[in-house]
Every structure is written in structure tokens, then in C-alpha cells.
N, C-alpha and C positions, 0 to 999 in steps of 0.2 A: 508565597508559592514555594514548592520544593521539587528537587529532582528525584529521579528514580534510579536505583542501581540493583540489577539482578546479577547474582554471581553463581555460576555453575548450577543453575536451577534445573532439576529433573522431576517430572511427575509421571509416575507409572500407575496404570490401572491393570493390576495383574501382570501379565507378561507384555502388555502394550505400553510403550512410552509415548504419552501424548506430548510431553515437552522433554527434550533431551539435551542436557548440559548447555543451557542457554545463559549467556552472559551479555549484558548490555547496560549502557548508561545513558539515561535521558537527562539532559542538562536542565537546570532551573529555567523555566519559561519556554522550553523547546516544545515544538509540535512534532511528535513522532507518530507516523502511521505504520501499522503492522499489517502486512499484506501477504496473501498466500491463498492457495486453493483450499477448497473445503476439506476439513479434517487434518489441516496442517498443524494445529495446536494454538491458533490465534486466541480463541475464546478461553481455552484452558489457561493460557498465560494471563489473560485479563482477570480471570477468577482468582488466580493465585495472588496477584497484586492487590485485588480488592479484599482478600481474606476469606473468600468462599471456598477455597481449596487449600489443603495443606500441601507440602512438597515431600517427595521421596528423599531428596537431598538438595543442598544449596541454600542460599539466603537472599532476602529481599530487604532493601533499605529505602526508606522514603525520607528525603532530606538527610539529616544526620542520625535518624533513628532506625535501628534494625527492627523490622516488624515481623520478620519470619526467619528462623534459622537458629542453630545453636541453643535449642531448648526454648526459644522465644516464639510466641505466636500471638501477636496483638490482635484482638477481635476486630471485625470489620468496622464497628461503630466508633472505635477509637483510632482508626487510621487516618481520619480526615481525608478520605478519598471519596470524591463524588462520581456517580455513575449515571450515564444517559443511555437507556436501553433502546433496543430496536423497536419494541412495541409500545414505547412511551410509559406504560404502567401507571396511567392516571386513574384515580378513583372517580367513576362517573357520577356518584352522588354528591361529590364535593365541588365547590366552586374552584375557579382557577387559584384564587388567593388561598383557599383552604388546602388545596393540593400542594402549593408551593410552601406553605408554612407548617405543614403537618409535623415535620421533624422538629421544628422549633417548639411546637406545642407539646410534643412528647417530652422534650428536654426541659419543659416548664419555663421557657423564656417568657418574661412578662409581656403583657399585651402591647404596650406602647413600643417596646423594642422590636417585638415580633412584626408589628404592622410596618414599622420603618424598614426592616430588613426585607420584608416581602415586597414593598414598594420599590426599594432599590434594585432587587433582583429582577422584577418585572421591567423596570426601566432599562436594565442592561440588555434585555432581549427584545426591546421595543414593543412591550405589551402593556404599557401604562394605560389604565382605563379598562382593562379586560378582567380585573380581579373578580367581578361579580358573575361572570359568565360560567357556564358549565362546559366541560370538554366536548360534549356532543354538539355544541354550537360553534365549534372552532374548526378551521381547516386543518389538514394534516400537518402543514408547516407550522401553524400556530400551536398545535398540540406538542410538536417537537420542541418549540421554544419554551413552552410551559415546563416540559421535562427538564430542559436546561436550566431554567430559573429555579426549579425545585432543587437541582443539584447545587447551584451556586449560593443559595440562601444560607447554607451551612458553612460558607467560606472554606471550601476544601483546599488542601495544599496541592492536590493532584486530581485531575479530571480524566475519567476513562469513558470513552465512547465505544459502544458495542454495536457496530454496523447501524448507526442511527438513521441513515437515509434509505435503508433497504426497502422500506414500505411506502416510499413516496414515488409519485410519477416523475417523469424526466424533467418537466418544467419546474416542479417544486424542488427537486434535488439540486438543480442549478442555483435556484434562489437560496436554498439553505446552505450550500457551499459558501456563498457570499456572506451569509449570516455568520457562519462559524469562523470564517477568515476575519471578519470585522470584530467578532467577539474576542478572538485570540489577540488581535492587535490592540484592542482597548484594555484588556485585563492582564495580558502577559502570563496567563495561567499555563502551567505545565500540563500538556495534553498527551495522552496515549490513545490513539484512534484506530480501532480495529475495523478493517474493511476488506472486502474482496474486490472492490471496484478500483481498478488501477488509475483511471482518470481522476477520480475523487482524491486518491492518495497523492498523485502528482500535483494536483491543483492546490492542496492544502498544506502539505507537510514540509517541515524544514528538512527532515530526513525520513527515509522509508526503510523499515526492517522487513525483509522477505523471509518467510518461514517455509520450510519444506520438511514434511514428515517429522515434525517436532523440533527440528534444528533451525538455527539461525543461518540462512544461506548467505545473506549479505545485508549490510546496513550502510546506507550512503545517501547523499542528497539526490533528489529526483533526476537531475540531469546526468549525474555520474552513473546512477543505476541504469539509466537508459543507454548511455553511450559506452559504458565500460563494465558490463556484467562480469561478476567474478567467476561464474561457472556456467555449465550448459543449462542447468535448471533455470537460473535467473535469466539467461539469455533468451531461452525459448518462451518463458512465462511472461516477461515484461513486453507488452505491446506486440505479442505474437512474433517474436524474433525468429529469424531463419538461421538455423545452425547447419553449417556445411563442413564436410571434411576438407582439410587444407594441409599444405606443406609449407612451412616457413623456410624460404630459400636463403635470404640474407637479411641482416639488420641494416636498414637504410640510415637511421639515426636513433637518438634516444627516445623515440616515441612512435616510430614507424618501421615496418618490415615489408620486404617483398615476399608475397605468398603466391602459391598456385592453387587454384580452385577449379575443379572440373576442366582442367586443361587451359584455363585462362590465368594469366599473371596480372597482379595488381599490387599497388602499395596500400597496405592497411595500417590502421592505428594499432598500437600494442603498448604493453607496459615496458618501461626501460629495462634493459637486461635480457630481452627476448633473444633466444638463440635459434639457429636452424634446427628444425625437427620435422619429422615426417608425419606425426600423428596429431597434428594440431586441429583445432576447430575454429571456424570463422563465424562470427555473428554478424549478420547484415539485416537491414530493415527493408521494407518494400520500397522506400524512397531511394535506396541504394542500387536498385535494379532498373535497367532501362532496356527497351527493345532496340535491337540493332537493325539498321536499315538493310533492305534486301541486298544480299551479296556481300555484306560486311562480315568480319570475323567476330565470333562470339560463341556462346554455349548453345549448341543446337538442341531442340526439343519440340514438344507438342503442347498446345494449349489444352488443358483439361476442361476448364469452363471459365466463362467470364460473367461475373455476377454484377449487374448494374445496380449502383447505389445512389444514383442521382448526382450528376455532374462528373462521375467517374465510375470505373468498374474495378472490382477485385478480380485479378486474373491469376488463375492457378496454372502452373507450368510444370511439365515433367521433362527433365533433362534426359536426352537419349543415353548418355553415359551412366546415369544413375537415376532410373525411373522411380525408385522408391522414395527419393528425397522430396520433402514437402517444400516447394518454392512458390512464392506468390509475390505479386507486385500490383501497383495501381496504375491504371491508364485513364487519364482525364478525357473528357469529351473532346473531339469525337472518338468513341471507342471503335477501333478498327480491327479487333481480333475476335474470334469466336472459337468454340470448341472444335478441336480437330485440326486447327491451323498449325502448319509447320513453321516455326520461327526460331530466331536466335536472340539471346539476351546477353547483356554484359553487366557484370558487377562493378559498380563504380567505386565503392568504398566498403569498409567493414571494420570489425574489431577482433583481433586475435584473442580468443579466450585464454586466460592464463593457464599454464600447465597445472595439473592437480598438485597441490602442495606448495605452489609458488607463493612467496611472501607477498602480502598486500602492501600497497604504498601507505 
């Protein structure tokens, strides 16, 4: 296996920068998910690593070998990079074994070695005995595993996944998440996993890189990304975070500060070194917001709507002091509020988003 290093990579199409000054390092054996909204540069970045796109500037190294940059551009077939596509890309006229072993056949690997490597690859994805079947006779999840076996048979040093579960139904996606997790645990393969599905990324990845308009907004383990977003984009994008204007009043200790939000004061988490400032932003989650009992102090406002989701409702709230802010919270059964109700809420906790330009820990 091998790690991946991208250094100041930029890819422009005319005046449009699809990838802009991206630097990251994926450790040997690490599972990195690349997450972001449509058009943020995820797939372009994957194509650069695979060798399907050149760069405007910057360099790419796989293991100890520079494959792109400084006059070097190693062709895709020599990068030892495996790719699992969203649409599987299986040949319907070939059997499973023929699909898996096609690259070995083209490389003129002898029949005995080829058959053994095909059998080993199918065993890795739990498809032993399926070699004689055609793709049309397989389920969506099985086809995805054939695509994975075809990738593994060439013993790649790095595996790229391009939204591999996007075409599967919810049940199959959950099953394949387990398959990918077991595969990574068994093989220790270095994986870069492109996805727009946050739950998928959180469940699978050691770290997540969030892309925004071609730039790397933050790279961190899932829990840190959720609890400590580095900027407003990440805060609002991850799990529909609620970003509210706040004033930092005092630093309570080396990880908490007293803040004021919409007239309410609370102690929120923050980076060490946070100082009093009036133009701060607080990220909170729906679980951080609670209804205040009738007559209690809180942030006054009106319920916009309550959407029942089975067991709970997503409640949208408009604060009287700032009606344009998007605030929502969950209320479990029994759901007691409805559109038009006048209520008060309280923010129990949150994260002070670091000031622009503040040094990361």
C-alpha cells in the first residue's frame, strides 16, 4: 500500500478553477473521505490522482514516487491506482471472472496466475463461486463487489472510490458500507472515497476532507469535524448545522467561553485562546436547542412548521429578534407544537467558530 500527497494542486478550466491550491496528505492505510456539495471539485481531484486530468500547477505523489508535477506525468496505467466507479462499468457480455481478470489478460499474465488472482480477489469481496455468472444475474450490491474485485486484482497501491453507493437503494447502501469497512479492515488498503453523503463519510472514514468551491475547507476526523467546524461553510454544511450571530463576552477557561446569542447567555466550547469579540458566530445542532417551559426565560419566536418524521418532528423556529435566521430543532413524541405557535427556546450548548485566519490546532 502507499500514501498520497497533493501539494498546492490547482486545476483550471479556462477562467474557472475546479481545484484551487489543494494540499493534503493521506497516510499509508488511511481511509479518507472527500465530501462536499455538487461542483465543489471532488471528482476533478479524483481524476487528477488517477491520471485522467493534468494540473495547472502543483504536484501529486503516491508513496515515494512523484506521478505528477515538475515535468512528470506518469500515465494512469502505471500509477497502480485502482478505481471503483459509481456505475460499476462492468461488461455485460463477460462473466464475473472475465470482468475481474480483464486487466490481467491485457497485461498477458499467464492463465494459472490469472485464475489464482481472480479467485483471491473474489474471495476478498465474498463472491467465491460467482465467477461464471453474468452481471445481469447479480444484485446491485453484488455488481459493486465485482467492480471492487476488478480493482483489487491488479494489487493497487491506492484505491479511489467515486461515489460508489450513489446508485443503490437505502438497504443496499447500509449493507455495502459494512462491506467496505470490513474490506478496509482486512486489507489495510489506502482509500480515497469521494461522496456527497455525509452519513456514509462519517461511518467509514478515518478522516474527512470537506471541499468548497475547489478549496479544502477542513480535514479532520469525523467527530472533530462535527463538533469543531473550522468555518461557517463547514458548520452549516455538516449535519445541517445552525450558525447564529454571537458575541464572545469572556473566556471561561482554555476551551470554553461565555457568549451571548439573541439575548441569551451561555457557555460554549471554543478553541484555546479565544478572546472577547462582537462579530463571532456560534454553531449549534438541533440537539443543542430545547423548548422552554411556559413562562420561562428564553429566545422568543414563532413555530414555522413541524414536520413529523416518525417518532419525532423537525421543528422550524423563527426568532422574534431575528426572523431571517434559519433555526430548527427536534421534538420527540408526543409532538406538542404546530405552525403559528408562540414559544421560547433555549440554546444549551454550541461551538464558537474560529475567527477568520485563526490558526488551527
